[in-house]
Backbone atoms as SQL, in Angstrom:
CREATE TABLE atoms (id INTEGER PRIMARY KEY, chain TEXT, resi INTEGER, resn TEXT, atom TEXT, x REAL, y REAL, z REAL);
INSERT INTO atoms VALUES
  (1, 'A', 1, 'MET', 'N', -81.092, -34.649, 88.412),
  (2, 'A', 1, 'MET', 'CA', -82.423, -35.468, 87.157),
  (3, 'A', 1, 'MET', 'C', -82.263, -36.052, 86.696),
  (4, 'A', 2, 'GLY', 'N', -83.029, -36.818, 86.013),
  (5, 'A', 2, 'GLY', 'CA', -83.398, -37.008, 84.967),
  (6, 'A', 2, 'GLY', 'C', -83.368, -36.906, 83.434),
  (7, 'A', 3, 'PHE', 'N', -82.953, -38.189, 82.934),
  (8, 'A', 3, 'PHE', 'CA', -82.945, -37.835, 81.139),
  (9, 'A', 3, 'PHE', 'C', -83.389, -36.525, 80.271),
  (10, 'A', 4, 'ALA', 'N', -84.726, -36.479, 81.037),
  (11, 'A', 4, 'ALA', 'CA', -85.796, -35.175, 80.233),
  (12, 'A', 4, 'ALA', 'C', -85.499, -34.106, 81.051),
  (13, 'A', 5, 'GLU', 'N', -85.164, -34.033, 81.998),
  (14, 'A', 5, 'GLU', 'CA', -84.587, -32.481, 82.166),
  (15, 'A', 5, 'GLU', 'C', -83.337, -32.195, 81.568),
  (16, 'A', 6, 'ASN', 'N', -82.614, -33.217, 81.699),
  (17, 'A', 6, 'ASN', 'CA', -80.771, -33.303, 80.886),
  (18, 'A', 6, 'ASN', 'C', -80.833, -32.785, 79.365),
  (19, 'A', 7, 'LEU', 'N', -81.762, -33.133, 79.277),
  (20, 'A', 7, 'LEU', 'CA', -82.112, -32.966, 77.419),
  (21, 'A', 7, 'LEU', 'C', -83.025, -32.127, 77.170),
  (22, 'A', 8, 'ARG', 'N', -83.703, -31.665, 78.428),
  (23, 'A', 8, 'ARG', 'CA', -84.179, -29.829, 78.160),
  (24, 'A', 8, 'ARG', 'C', -83.453, -28.756, 78.227),
  (25, 'A', 9, 'ASP', 'N', -82.784, -29.300, 79.715),
  (26, 'A', 9, 'ASP', 'CA', -81.166, -28.382, 80.257),
  (27, 'A', 9, 'ASP', 'C', -80.452, -28.212, 79.108),
  (28, 'A', 10, 'GLU', 'N', -79.799, -29.496, 77.786),
  (29, 'A', 10, 'GLU', 'CA', -78.973, -29.324, 77.477),
  (30, 'A', 10, 'GLU', 'C', -79.183, -28.923, 75.992),
  (31, 'A', 11, 'LEU', 'N', -80.491, -28.444, 75.715),
  (32, 'A', 11, 'LEU', 'CA', -81.831, -27.723, 74.108),
  (33, 'A', 11, 'LEU', 'C', -81.328, -26.977, 74.577),
  (34, 'A', 12, 'GLU', 'N', -81.758, -26.283, 75.974),
  (35, 'A', 12, 'GLU', 'CA', -81.635, -24.955, 75.807),
  (36, 'A', 12, 'GLU', 'C', -79.922, -23.829, 75.891),
  (37, 'A', 13, 'TYR', 'N', -79.493, -24.876, 76.619),
  (38, 'A', 13, 'TYR', 'CA', -77.997, -24.567, 76.235),
  (39, 'A', 13, 'TYR', 'C', -77.397, -24.276, 75.098),
  (40, 'A', 14, 'GLN', 'N', -77.816, -25.170, 74.186),
  (41, 'A', 14, 'GLN', 'CA', -77.228, -25.462, 73.176),
  (42, 'A', 14, 'GLN', 'C', -78.424, -23.961, 71.834),
  (43, 'A', 15, 'GLY', 'N', -79.096, -24.072, 72.378),
  (44, 'A', 15, 'GLY', 'CA', -80.187, -23.125, 71.442),
  (45, 'A', 15, 'GLY', 'C', -80.953, -24.111, 70.428),
  (46, 'A', 16, 'MET', 'N', -80.881, -25.037, 70.485),
  (47, 'A', 16, 'MET', 'CA', -81.566, -26.471, 69.804),
  (48, 'A', 16, 'MET', 'C', -82.769, -26.220, 69.735),
  (49, 'A', 17, 'GLN', 'N', -83.687, -26.011, 69.072),
  (50, 'A', 17, 'GLN', 'CA', -85.323, -26.125, 69.355),
  (51, 'A', 17, 'GLN', 'C', -85.519, -27.985, 68.866),
  (52, 'A', 18, 'VAL', 'N', -86.500, -28.790, 69.612),
  (53, 'A', 18, 'VAL', 'CA', -86.966, -29.999, 68.911),
  (54, 'A', 18, 'VAL', 'C', -87.091, -30.363, 67.399),
  (55, 'A', 19, 'LYS', 'N', -87.639, -29.350, 66.877),
  (56, 'A', 19, 'LYS', 'CA', -87.440, -29.057, 65.319),
  (57, 'A', 19, 'LYS', 'C', -86.505, -29.900, 64.511),
  (58, 'A', 20, 'GLU', 'N', -85.407, -29.256, 65.242),
  (59, 'A', 20, 'GLU', 'CA', -84.030, -28.944, 64.895),
  (60, 'A', 20, 'GLU', 'C', -83.104, -30.781, 65.031),
  (61, 'A', 21, 'LEU', 'N', -83.216, -30.868, 66.527),
  (62, 'A', 21, 'LEU', 'CA', -82.811, -32.461, 66.995),
  (63, 'A', 21, 'LEU', 'C', -84.241, -33.400, 66.074),
  (64, 'A', 22, 'ALA', 'N', -85.196, -33.416, 66.083),
  (65, 'A', 22, 'ALA', 'CA', -86.070, -34.159, 65.565),
  (66, 'A', 22, 'ALA', 'C', -84.827, -34.716, 63.849),
  (67, 'A', 23, 'GLU', 'N', -84.641, -32.937, 62.817),
  (68, 'A', 23, 'GLU', 'CA', -84.278, -33.280, 61.701),
  (69, 'A', 23, 'GLU', 'C', -82.706, -34.305, 61.574),
  (70, 'A', 24, 'ARG', 'N', -82.160, -33.329, 62.727),
  (71, 'A', 24, 'ARG', 'CA', -80.369, -34.258, 63.172),
  (72, 'A', 24, 'ARG', 'C', -80.416, -35.479, 63.401),
  (73, 'A', 25, 'THR', 'N', -81.224, -36.135, 63.682),
  (74, 'A', 25, 'THR', 'CA', -81.495, -36.839, 64.728),
  (75, 'A', 25, 'THR', 'C', -81.850, -38.466, 63.901),
  (76, 'A', 26, 'GLY', 'N', -83.384, -37.620, 62.551),
  (77, 'A', 26, 'GLY', 'CA', -84.151, -39.003, 62.076),
  (78, 'A', 26, 'GLY', 'C', -84.989, -39.255, 63.926),
  (79, 'A', 27, 'ILE', 'N', -85.195, -38.449, 64.697),
  (80, 'A', 27, 'ILE', 'CA', -86.603, -39.470, 65.209),
  (81, 'A', 27, 'ILE', 'C', -87.402, -37.887, 65.385),
  (82, 'A', 28, 'SER', 'N', -89.078, -38.606, 65.568),
  (83, 'A', 28, 'SER', 'CA', -90.430, -37.534, 64.969),
  (84, 'A', 28, 'SER', 'C', -89.571, -37.014, 66.208),
  (85, 'A', 29, 'ILE', 'N', -90.440, -35.408, 65.721),
  (86, 'A', 29, 'ILE', 'CA', -90.442, -34.354, 66.991),
  (87, 'A', 29, 'ILE', 'C', -91.550, -35.083, 68.156),
  (88, 'A', 30, 'ASN', 'N', -92.800, -35.923, 67.540),
  (89, 'A', 30, 'ASN', 'CA', -93.712, -36.000, 68.373),
  (90, 'A', 30, 'ASN', 'C', -93.028, -37.470, 69.637),
  (91, 'A', 31, 'THR', 'N', -91.980, -37.752, 69.022),
  (92, 'A', 31, 'THR', 'CA', -91.335, -38.599, 69.922),
  (93, 'A', 31, 'THR', 'C', -90.070, -37.790, 70.834),
  (94, 'A', 32, 'LEU', 'N', -89.877, -37.729, 70.242),
  (95, 'A', 32, 'LEU', 'CA', -88.944, -36.598, 71.069),
  (96, 'A', 32, 'LEU', 'C', -89.467, -35.849, 72.378),
  (97, 'A', 33, 'ASN', 'N', -90.761, -35.443, 72.018),
  (98, 'A', 33, 'ASN', 'CA', -92.057, -34.544, 73.150),
  (99, 'A', 33, 'ASN', 'C', -92.222, -35.877, 74.241),
  (100, 'A', 34, 'LYS', 'N', -92.100, -36.729, 73.602),
  (101, 'A', 34, 'LYS', 'CA', -92.244, -38.432, 74.805),
  (102, 'A', 34, 'LYS', 'C', -91.287, -37.830, 76.050),
  (103, 'A', 35, 'TYR', 'N', -90.134, -37.135, 75.594),
  (104, 'A', 35, 'TYR', 'CA', -89.520, -37.626, 76.338),
  (105, 'A', 35, 'TYR', 'C', -88.679, -35.909, 77.049),
  (106, 'A', 36, 'ARG', 'N', -89.695, -35.302, 76.861),
  (107, 'A', 36, 'ARG', 'CA', -89.764, -34.784, 78.311),
  (108, 'A', 36, 'ARG', 'C', -89.960, -34.173, 78.960),
  (109, 'A', 37, 'PRO', 'N', -89.392, -32.814, 80.203),
  (110, 'A', 37, 'PRO', 'CA', -90.123, -33.192, 81.446),
  (111, 'A', 37, 'PRO', 'C', -91.929, -33.745, 81.679),
  (112, 'A', 38, 'GLY', 'N', -92.020, -33.966, 82.587),
  (113, 'A', 38, 'GLY', 'CA', -93.602, -34.439, 83.378),
  (114, 'A', 38, 'GLY', 'C', -94.192, -35.773, 82.098),
  (115, 'A', 39, 'SER', 'N', -93.386, -36.180, 81.183),
  (116, 'A', 39, 'SER', 'CA', -93.600, -37.758, 80.809),
  (117, 'A', 39, 'SER', 'C', -92.752, -38.717, 80.944),
  (118, 'A', 40, 'GLU', 'N', -93.174, -39.740, 81.620),
  (119, 'A', 40, 'GLU', 'CA', -92.376, -41.094, 82.587),
  (120, 'A', 40, 'GLU', 'C', -92.013, -42.067, 80.998),
  (121, 'A', 41, 'VAL', 'N', -92.281, -40.806, 80.122),
  (122, 'A', 41, 'VAL', 'CA', -91.420, -42.027, 78.696),
  (123, 'A', 41, 'VAL', 'C', -89.701, -42.460, 78.415),
  (124, 'A', 42, 'ALA', 'N', -89.155, -43.046, 78.789),
  (125, 'A', 42, 'ALA', 'CA', -87.161, -43.280, 78.672),
  (126, 'A', 42, 'ALA', 'C', -87.623, -43.603, 77.137),
  (127, 'A', 43, 'PRO', 'N', -86.603, -42.861, 76.931),
  (128, 'A', 43, 'PRO', 'CA', -86.268, -43.241, 74.570),
  (129, 'A', 43, 'PRO', 'C', -85.229, -44.568, 74.791),
  (130, 'A', 44, 'THR', 'N', -85.689, -45.233, 73.755),
  (131, 'A', 44, 'THR', 'CA', -84.865, -46.616, 73.265),
  (132, 'A', 44, 'THR', 'C', -83.569, -45.796, 73.479),
  (133, 'A', 45, 'ILE', 'N', -82.257, -47.200, 73.630),
  (134, 'A', 45, 'ILE', 'CA', -81.166, -46.956, 73.819),
  (135, 'A', 45, 'ILE', 'C', -80.843, -46.718, 72.071),
  (136, 'A', 46, 'ASP', 'N', -81.181, -46.833, 71.900),
  (137, 'A', 46, 'ASP', 'CA', -81.086, -46.464, 70.254),
  (138, 'A', 46, 'ASP', 'C', -81.217, -44.458, 69.562),
  (139, 'A', 47, 'ASN', 'N', -81.874, -44.505, 70.139),
  (140, 'A', 47, 'ASN', 'CA', -82.747, -42.840, 70.137),
  (141, 'A', 47, 'ASN', 'C', -82.322, -42.175, 71.383),
  (142, 'A', 48, 'ALA', 'N', -81.621, -42.969, 73.129),
  (143, 'A', 48, 'ALA', 'CA', -80.925, -41.536, 73.006),
  (144, 'A', 48, 'ALA', 'C', -79.152, -41.081, 72.646),
  (145, 'A', 49, 'LEU', 'N', -79.113, -42.437, 72.017),
  (146, 'A', 49, 'LEU', 'CA', -77.660, -41.950, 71.763),
  (147, 'A', 49, 'LEU', 'C', -77.606, -41.350, 70.698),
  (148, 'A', 50, 'LYS', 'N', -78.225, -41.410, 69.444),
  (149, 'A', 50, 'LYS', 'CA', -78.235, -40.371, 67.991),
  (150, 'A', 50, 'LYS', 'C', -78.855, -39.370, 69.342),
  (151, 'A', 51, 'ILE', 'N', -79.209, -39.490, 70.244),
  (152, 'A', 51, 'ILE', 'CA', -79.072, -37.449, 70.999),
  (153, 'A', 51, 'ILE', 'C', -78.309, -37.293, 71.419),
  (154, 'A', 52, 'ALA', 'N', -77.543, -38.176, 72.286),
  (155, 'A', 52, 'ALA', 'CA', -76.332, -37.585, 72.266),
  (156, 'A', 52, 'ALA', 'C', -75.224, -37.103, 71.625),
  (157, 'A', 53, 'ARG', 'N', -75.138, -38.021, 70.598),
  (158, 'A', 53, 'ARG', 'CA', -74.081, -37.783, 69.509),
  (159, 'A', 53, 'ARG', 'C', -74.749, -36.632, 69.041),
  (160, 'A', 54, 'VAL', 'N', -75.451, -35.947, 68.379),
  (161, 'A', 54, 'VAL', 'CA', -76.336, -35.201, 67.854),
  (162, 'A', 54, 'VAL', 'C', -75.773, -34.032, 68.660),
  (163, 'A', 55, 'LEU', 'N', -76.476, -33.746, 69.958),
  (164, 'A', 55, 'LEU', 'CA', -75.845, -32.995, 71.394),
  (165, 'A', 55, 'LEU', 'C', -74.308, -32.881, 71.593),
  (166, 'A', 56, 'LYS', 'N', -73.567, -34.133, 70.632),
  (167, 'A', 56, 'LYS', 'CA', -72.329, -34.272, 71.160),
  (168, 'A', 56, 'LYS', 'C', -71.520, -34.049, 73.113),
  (169, 'A', 57, 'VAL', 'N', -72.922, -35.004, 73.634),
  (170, 'A', 57, 'VAL', 'CA', -72.664, -35.087, 74.617),
  (171, 'A', 57, 'VAL', 'C', -72.887, -36.346, 75.415),
  (172, 'A', 58, 'SER', 'N', -71.775, -36.563, 76.419),
  (173, 'A', 58, 'SER', 'CA', -71.687, -39.476, 76.687),
  (174, 'A', 58, 'SER', 'C', -73.846, -39.583, 77.206),
  (175, 'A', 59, 'LEU', 'N', -73.767, -40.123, 76.523),
  (176, 'A', 59, 'LEU', 'CA', -74.785, -41.206, 77.188),
  (177, 'A', 59, 'LEU', 'C', -75.490, -40.890, 78.811),
  (178, 'A', 60, 'ASP', 'N', -74.341, -40.891, 79.603),
  (179, 'A', 60, 'ASP', 'CA', -74.393, -40.831, 80.970),
  (180, 'A', 60, 'ASP', 'C', -74.535, -39.192, 80.956),
  (181, 'A', 61, 'TYR', 'N', -73.754, -38.126, 80.090),
  (182, 'A', 61, 'TYR', 'CA', -74.467, -36.653, 81.310),
  (183, 'A', 61, 'TYR', 'C', -75.971, -36.986, 80.906),
  (184, 'A', 62, 'LEU', 'N', -76.712, -37.373, 80.033),
  (185, 'A', 62, 'LEU', 'CA', -77.750, -37.106, 79.654),
  (186, 'A', 62, 'LEU', 'C', -79.427, -38.150, 80.377),
  (187, 'A', 63, 'ALA', 'N', -78.360, -39.083, 81.026),
  (188, 'A', 63, 'ALA', 'CA', -79.156, -40.212, 82.005),
  (189, 'A', 63, 'ALA', 'C', -78.865, -39.167, 83.092),
  (190, 'A', 64, 'THR', 'N', -77.522, -39.170, 84.234),
  (191, 'A', 64, 'THR', 'CA', -77.649, -39.346, 85.114),
  (192, 'A', 64, 'THR', 'C', -77.160, -37.574, 85.302),
  (193, 'A', 65, 'GLY', 'N', -77.123, -36.788, 84.672),
  (194, 'A', 65, 'GLY', 'CA', -76.356, -35.157, 84.636),
  (195, 'A', 65, 'GLY', 'C', -74.797, -35.162, 84.655),
  (196, 'A', 66, 'SER', 'N', -74.290, -36.444, 85.235),
  (197, 'A', 66, 'SER', 'CA', -72.851, -36.343, 85.276),
  (198, 'A', 66, 'SER', 'C', -72.020, -37.159, 84.178),
  (199, 'A', 67, 'ASP', 'N', -70.876, -36.783, 84.207),
  (200, 'A', 67, 'ASP', 'CA', -70.576, -37.715, 83.042),
  (201, 'A', 67, 'ASP', 'C', -69.194, -38.707, 84.638),
  (202, 'A', 68, 'ALA', 'N', -69.448, -40.249, 84.444),
  (203, 'A', 68, 'ALA', 'CA', -69.045, -40.917, 85.497),
  (204, 'A', 68, 'ALA', 'C', -67.749, -41.190, 85.403),
  (205, 'A', 69, 'PHE', 'N', -66.855, -40.871, 83.781),
  (206, 'A', 69, 'PHE', 'CA', -66.020, -41.064, 83.291),
  (207, 'A', 69, 'PHE', 'C', -64.424, -39.585, 84.208),
  (208, 'A', 70, 'ASP', 'N', -65.106, -39.040, 83.898),
  (209, 'A', 70, 'ASP', 'CA', -64.292, -37.674, 84.196),
  (210, 'A', 70, 'ASP', 'C', -64.764, -37.476, 86.003),
  (211, 'A', 71, 'ALA', 'N', -65.877, -38.106, 86.140),
  (212, 'A', 71, 'ALA', 'CA', -65.552, -37.824, 87.476),
  (213, 'A', 71, 'ALA', 'C', -64.638, -38.930, 88.105),
  (214, 'A', 72, 'LEU', 'N', -65.017, -39.955, 88.002),
  (215, 'A', 72, 'LEU', 'CA', -64.192, -41.003, 88.361),
  (216, 'A', 72, 'LEU', 'C', -62.276, -40.715, 88.537),
  (217, 'A', 73, 'THR', 'N', -61.835, -39.991, 86.858),
  (218, 'A', 73, 'THR', 'CA', -60.653, -40.152, 86.660),
  (219, 'A', 73, 'THR', 'C', -59.838, -38.576, 87.064),
  (220, 'A', 74, 'VAL', 'N', -60.755, -37.906, 87.275),
  (221, 'A', 74, 'VAL', 'CA', -60.451, -36.682, 86.972),
  (222, 'A', 74, 'VAL', 'C', -60.772, -36.076, 88.235),
  (223, 'A', 75, 'PRO', 'N', -60.369, -35.900, 89.744),
  (224, 'A', 75, 'PRO', 'CA', -60.530, -34.666, 90.825),
  (225, 'A', 75, 'PRO', 'C', -61.013, -33.281, 90.511),
  (226, 'A', 76, 'GLY', 'N', -62.976, -33.356, 90.793),
  (227, 'A', 76, 'GLY', 'CA', -62.556, -31.653, 90.060),
  (228, 'A', 76, 'GLY', 'C', -63.284, -31.546, 88.913),
  (229, 'A', 77, 'ALA', 'N', -62.895, -32.284, 88.354),
  (230, 'A', 77, 'ALA', 'CA', -63.777, -32.102, 86.904),
  (231, 'A', 77, 'ALA', 'C', -65.002, -31.914, 86.474),
  (232, 'A', 78, 'GLN', 'N', -65.729, -32.719, 87.834),
  (233, 'A', 78, 'GLN', 'CA', -67.146, -32.391, 86.991),
  (234, 'A', 78, 'GLN', 'C', -67.352, -30.816, 87.323),
  (235, 'A', 79, 'SER', 'N', -67.407, -30.616, 87.983),
  (236, 'A', 79, 'SER', 'CA', -67.406, -29.285, 88.272),
  (237, 'A', 79, 'SER', 'C', -66.681, -28.432, 86.920),
  (238, 'A', 80, 'ILE', 'N', -66.026, -28.998, 86.671),
  (239, 'A', 80, 'ILE', 'CA', -65.461, -27.788, 85.269),
  (240, 'A', 80, 'ILE', 'C', -66.231, -28.572, 84.594),
  (241, 'A', 81, 'ILE', 'N', -65.993, -29.457, 83.943),
  (242, 'A', 81, 'ILE', 'CA', -67.281, -29.596, 83.108),
  (243, 'A', 81, 'ILE', 'C', -68.710, -28.530, 83.259),
  (244, 'A', 82, 'ARG', 'N', -69.750, -28.112, 84.210),
  (245, 'A', 82, 'ARG', 'CA', -70.729, -27.802, 84.690),
  (246, 'A', 82, 'ARG', 'C', -70.476, -26.778, 84.128),
  (247, 'A', 83, 'LYS', 'N', -69.338, -26.049, 84.778),
  (248, 'A', 83, 'LYS', 'CA', -69.796, -24.583, 84.412),
  (249, 'A', 83, 'LYS', 'C', -68.657, -24.511, 83.136),
  (250, 'A', 84, 'ILE', 'N', -68.249, -25.329, 81.943),
  (251, 'A', 84, 'ILE', 'CA', -67.647, -24.906, 80.654),
  (252, 'A', 84, 'ILE', 'C', -68.443, -24.975, 80.528),
  (253, 'A', 85, 'ARG', 'N', -69.909, -25.985, 80.192),
  (254, 'A', 85, 'ARG', 'CA', -71.013, -25.833, 79.482),
  (255, 'A', 85, 'ARG', 'C', -71.689, -24.532, 79.014),
  (256, 'A', 86, 'ARG', 'N', -71.706, -24.260, 80.333),
  (257, 'A', 86, 'ARG', 'CA', -72.434, -22.400, 80.042),
  (258, 'A', 86, 'ARG', 'C', -72.113, -21.631, 79.244),
  (259, 'A', 87, 'LEU', 'N', -70.517, -21.580, 79.529),
  (260, 'A', 87, 'LEU', 'CA', -69.372, -20.842, 78.561),
  (261, 'A', 87, 'LEU', 'C', -70.415, -20.070, 77.527),
  (262, 'A', 88, 'SER', 'N', -70.015, -19.094, 76.587),
  (263, 'A', 88, 'SER', 'CA', -70.298, -18.756, 75.306),
  (264, 'A', 88, 'SER', 'C', -69.237, -19.583, 74.475),
  (265, 'A', 89, 'ALA', 'N', -69.468, -18.594, 73.004),
  (266, 'A', 89, 'ALA', 'CA', -68.979, -19.650, 72.259),
  (267, 'A', 89, 'ALA', 'C', -67.400, -19.344, 71.636),
  (268, 'A', 90, 'LYS', 'N', -67.584, -17.887, 72.477),
  (269, 'A', 90, 'LYS', 'CA', -66.588, -17.170, 72.728),
  (270, 'A', 90, 'LYS', 'C', -65.292, -17.319, 73.470),
  (271, 'A', 91, 'ASP', 'N', -65.767, -17.735, 74.547),
  (272, 'A', 91, 'ASP', 'CA', -65.560, -18.020, 76.021),
  (273, 'A', 91, 'ASP', 'C', -64.188, -19.304, 75.679),
  (274, 'A', 92, 'LEU', 'N', -65.641, -19.891, 75.065),
  (275, 'A', 92, 'LEU', 'CA', -65.308, -21.686, 75.065),
  (276, 'A', 92, 'LEU', 'C', -63.405, -21.750, 74.099),
  (277, 'A', 93, 'ASP', 'N', -63.549, -20.156, 72.982),
  (278, 'A', 93, 'ASP', 'CA', -61.972, -20.548, 72.652),
  (279, 'A', 93, 'ASP', 'C', -61.066, -20.750, 73.125),
  (280, 'A', 94, 'ALA', 'N', -61.510, -19.460, 73.954),
  (281, 'A', 94, 'ALA', 'CA', -60.240, -18.962, 74.878),
  (282, 'A', 94, 'ALA', 'C', -59.657, -19.922, 76.125),
  (283, 'A', 95, 'VAL', 'N', -60.902, -20.532, 76.577),
  (284, 'A', 95, 'VAL', 'CA', -60.738, -21.649, 77.565),
  (285, 'A', 95, 'VAL', 'C', -59.572, -23.283, 76.662),
  (286, 'A', 96, 'SER', 'N', -60.471, -23.340, 75.126),
  (287, 'A', 96, 'SER', 'CA', -59.516, -24.252, 74.802),
  (288, 'A', 96, 'SER', 'C', -57.866, -23.793, 74.331),
  (289, 'A', 97, 'ALA', 'N', -57.936, -22.790, 73.807),
  (290, 'A', 97, 'ALA', 'CA', -56.395, -22.153, 74.216),
  (291, 'A', 97, 'ALA', 'C', -55.470, -22.318, 74.954),
  (292, 'A', 98, 'VAL', 'N', -55.984, -22.116, 76.428),
  (293, 'A', 98, 'VAL', 'CA', -55.183, -21.628, 77.268),
  (294, 'A', 98, 'VAL', 'C', -55.040, -23.794, 77.552),
  (295, 'A', 99, 'VAL', 'N', -56.580, -24.503, 77.718),
  (296, 'A', 99, 'VAL', 'CA', -55.802, -26.099, 77.867),
  (297, 'A', 99, 'VAL', 'C', -54.531, -26.434, 76.780),
  (298, 'A', 100, 'ASP', 'N', -54.767, -25.479, 75.472),
  (299, 'A', 100, 'ASP', 'CA', -53.509, -26.237, 74.506),
  (300, 'A', 100, 'ASP', 'C', -52.675, -26.083, 74.593),
  (301, 'A', 101, 'SER', 'N', -52.305, -24.991, 75.318),
  (302, 'A', 101, 'SER', 'CA', -51.132, -24.777, 75.849),
  (303, 'A', 101, 'SER', 'C', -50.270, -24.590, 77.008),
  (304, 'A', 102, 'ILE', 'N', -51.462, -25.289, 77.581),
  (305, 'A', 102, 'ILE', 'CA', -50.967, -26.117, 79.441),
  (306, 'A', 102, 'ILE', 'C', -50.661, -27.571, 78.700),
  (307, 'A', 103, 'TYR', 'N', -51.708, -27.918, 77.840),
  (308, 'A', 103, 'TYR', 'CA', -51.366, -29.634, 77.233),
  (309, 'A', 103, 'TYR', 'C', -50.256, -29.854, 76.536),
  (310, 'A', 104, 'GLU', 'N', -49.222, -28.761, 75.885),
  (311, 'A', 104, 'GLU', 'CA', -48.466, -28.399, 75.208),
  (312, 'A', 104, 'GLU', 'C', -47.035, -28.865, 75.713),
  (313, 'A', 105, 'LYS', 'N', -47.410, -27.344, 77.053),
  (314, 'A', 105, 'LYS', 'CA', -46.367, -27.545, 78.040),
  (315, 'A', 105, 'LYS', 'C', -46.142, -28.701, 79.014),
  (316, 'A', 106, 'TYR', 'N', -46.795, -29.449, 79.339),
  (317, 'A', 106, 'TYR', 'CA', -46.484, -30.481, 80.477),
  (318, 'A', 106, 'TYR', 'C', -46.625, -31.849, 80.178),
  (319, 'A', 107, 'VAL', 'N', -46.721, -32.129, 78.432),
  (320, 'A', 107, 'VAL', 'CA', -47.660, -32.973, 77.864),
  (321, 'A', 107, 'VAL', 'C', -46.836, -33.711, 76.770);
């Protein structure tokens, strides 16, 4: 998938409307709508970075659907990240507590 599809999926996952993204990034709704699926317009690097920061995802994730750093350094990390992105806030808290506990034990 490309930027448009990844942006759409991330907005849906986070329950964020384009209007809110526009307000938080300072990018107009009209400009953001140009980055939607079916459009061939790619964002400028500045706009892509603003969007990634607000959504708290990597630019690589928005552009390609994967995070090259994680995928290269931790075997299986990409699969885990994909699954975690779909969890509820309550479940994310539980996963975070488990990871923190394991981290403290071994690091």
